[in-house]
N, C-alpha and C positions, 0 to 999 in steps of 0.2 A: 039809676037801676041797672041790675047789670043784663047782660044778654041774654033771652032764654035759651036754653039747652038748644039742641039740634037732635033732629028726628034722629034716631036712631035705625039704620036699615043695614040690609044685608050685602054684600059686597064682592064683589070677586075677588081673589087674592091678587095682589100688587106691591111686592116688594121694594122695588125702587117708588112707586108711590106711595109705599107708606113708611118708608125711610125719614125722611127728614121731622116725622113729627114722631115716630120712636128713637129717634137721634134726641131729638130735646126731652124727651117724657122720660126715657132709664138713662141716664147721666153714667149709673155705673157699668154699661153696656155700651155705650154710644159708639166705640171705633167699630163693635160689631153688628152695628144694628141690620145692614143690609143682610150679610150671613145668616144671621138669625132668622130675618122673616122669609130667603127661602129658603130655607131649610124646611120652619113652617109649613111651607106653603107647597112644599112635594113631599108627604106623608105616605106611609105604606099603606099599602093597597086595604080597601075594608074598613078605612078608616069612616066615621062622620065628620064634619068638621064644618063648622060658620063662620069667616069675617064679620062681623059690625063693624060699621062708621058712624060716628056722629061726627055730619060735616069734618072738616079738615083739623079739628082738635082732638080725636077719640076714637080708639079702635080695641077691637076686645075680639079672641078668638078661643072659640071654644068647641071642644074634640071628643069624640067618644067612640071606643073601638069597640070590638068585638070579644076581647076578653074577660067585661062583667059589662053589660049591656044595663047593670043599672045604675052605673058609674058614669057620670063625663067629666070633663077635665076643663079649666080656666086657662089654656096655655098662653096665655096673654093680654092684657090688658095696658094701655098708655093713655095717660090724657096729658094734655099742653098746659104746660107749667103756669100760663097765663090763663087758662082757663079751669084752674080749682077750683074748691068752692063753692061751686055753683050750680049742683047736682048733676056733673057731668057722669063722674065715676059712677053713682048712685042710677045713674039712667042705663048705661055701659050693663053695668052688673045687673042689673032687672031683667035685660035684653036677655044677655047671658041666660039666665036662669030659666027665663019661657022656651029660648033653642034648645037648651036642653034637655027639659022635659019635654018639647018636642022629637027629641031626639029617643026619647021612651027613661031617659035617665029619671033616678030618684034621688041621686043624689050630687052634688056638684064639689067639685074638690080644687081648691087651686094648692096643685100637685103635678110635675110633669108626668106625661105619659108616653111612657116611653115604648117603641124605641126614638122616637121622634120629639123631641121636646129643648128646650131654650134653658130651664133652671127646675133643680128641684122642687122648689117653691116659690116662697116672697122672701128675696132677701131681704135681711131685716132692715137693712141701710134705708129703703124704700118706704119710709115712715109713712107718707101718705096712701102708701096699699096697706097698709098694716090697719090703720089709721078707719080704712074704708070697708076691710070685710069684719074687721071687728065691731062696726056699727050695726055693719047686714046681718049680723048675727052667727057666725061662720064660728066653728071649734077650731082652734090649735089642738092638733091631737098626732103631731110627729116633728123631729127637727130630722134636718140632714145638712151635710156641709161638704163644701170641696177644702181640697188642699192645694197649693201653690208649691211650686218647685224652681227653683231661679235655677233657670239656665246653664248661665254664663259659670257658675261657682260649681253646678253639681257634679258629681264623680259619675260619668254613666259611660266606666272603660266596660267591656264586655269579649277582652281577646281571653284572659284565662280562663273565664269561666264558658267561651265557647269553645275553646282547647279541650277541657275536664268533659265539656259535655260529647264533643266528637269522639273520642274515648270510649265513650260509651256507647256511640252510635247513634246519637240525637244530634240533629243539624238543624239549624236556625235560618231562616230567608224571611226575605220581604215576599208576599203574596201576590199575585198580578190575577187578572179577570178567570185566567183559565184556572185558578184551583177552585174558583166559586161554587162547583159544584158539590165536590166533597169537602170543601169549610162548611156549606150551608147545612148539609145532612148532617154532619161530625157536630155543628152546634147545636141543632135542632135535637138530636138524641142525645145530647150529653147535658145541654142547657136550655134551650127555648125560642122560640122561633123571633122572640125581640133582638135578641143577641147574634142572632144567624142575619134579621136586617143589617145592625148595629157593624157587621160584621163585611158586609156588602157594600153599604157606604163607606166606609173606609178604607175600600179595596180600591172604590169607584169614585170617589168624590175627590175634585182638587186638592190638592194640598195636604190631603189625609193619607192614609196608610198603615197596614196591616202586618205585623210581624209572626210568625208563626214559629211553632217546632214539632218536629216530625221525626217518626225512627221507623224504617222498614216500609214506608208506603203511608204512613198513620199518624193521625194529625194528633200527636199532642196538648197542647198548648198554644194561644194565641192571646197577641194584645193589640189596639185600634187604636188610631188617634185622627181627629180630625172629623171623625161621624155624626157631628150634630156640629160646631163650628172647629176652626183649625186652632185653637191656642188650646182644646181638650182635650186629656186622656181618657179613654177608655172606650168599652169596655177589657177587661182582661178576663181569661178564664181559665183553669189546668183541668183535664181529664183526672177525677179522682186516683187512675189507680197508676198516673205519672206523678202523682206530688211526691216532694221532698226530694225534688231532682234539683230545685234551685230555679226551674225554667222561667218563674214570675220575673226574677230580678233581671234575669237576661231580655226579655221581651220588653220589659217597661223601660229600659234605658236603653233599651234601640229605639224604640219610639221617640223617649225624651228626646234622642240625639237627632232624628229625623228632627222634629220640630225645632230643637236650636239651629238645624243648620238651614232650615226653611226663614230663619232669621225670628224665631219667636224669640223672646226672651222672658216670659214667666208662664211656663203650662199650668193649666188649671186640672186635678184631676175631680174630677165630677163624680157627686153621690156616692163619696168613698165610703167605705166602710171598715176593711183591716187599716187604722189608722197608724200603728205602730208599723205595719211594713214598709208603708210608702216612706215613715220619718227615717228611718233604721237604713232602707235604699238607697234612697235619694235626698235625702235630708227635707222632705216636705215638710212644710208647717200649714194647719190649720187656719182656711184663710175667710171664704165664705160661707157663712149661715144662712140656712134656709127656713123659714115656720112652714109648716104644711097645714093648710084648713079645709075645712068640711062643714057641708049644710045639705039638710034635708030639705027640698026642691019638690 
């Protein structure tokens, strides 16, 4: 007879303590398990989050932010491979749904909860997770993708473009903590508070970075890397009034060059929108595919 499923209980976030389980369970992210957990354990202010654990063999994180109080997100679920097919995943999922309902949510999504997230959705290679959520009645409603860049072979040169931009009064540089007040205000005005938080993390987080373009003291564009994990690039944005200057190309290449110089050999461009741009600019190719699910609770 299989061992009974341990009771699912709420616990305090413990990235180091959770890491062995997540490393075993999430084989395609095992090398970054501790970093993923550390990021998820330090979300932006105002986020409701609950970590639920089933002994040493199961873990789930559910969260909700203020953007849409009716929607909660399942940010992470991990079941030890040796404990699968015993009802562990079902018990964790049921507990997550109950917790989300307790937050006041009416819908639970397997979808990244920006700005602090680990994946856009469920990586399709995690077949047990796909089977779990579909058996539980979740609806697949969207697909997302990452692209990957082979950093040692990519053309990341920017000298000529930076000279061209300089002649037009545009400067390119790496942002510092002193830049954050102006960067946050600009990002919230031009984009949203989500990107403002990710910009802050890319400036402050170890191994991360943010490069900005400016002219006459005004911010024109930015690109960041490492906000959610060191190997990931993004986000990137340009003020609509500064489009068609080629700023994105330069900022992207500068970020990827910094990742390469840090010893990273393959950069993930997360939750990609303009696929042709990244393919053309740095030879990126589609890599990880994610299915996003939702269910009324």
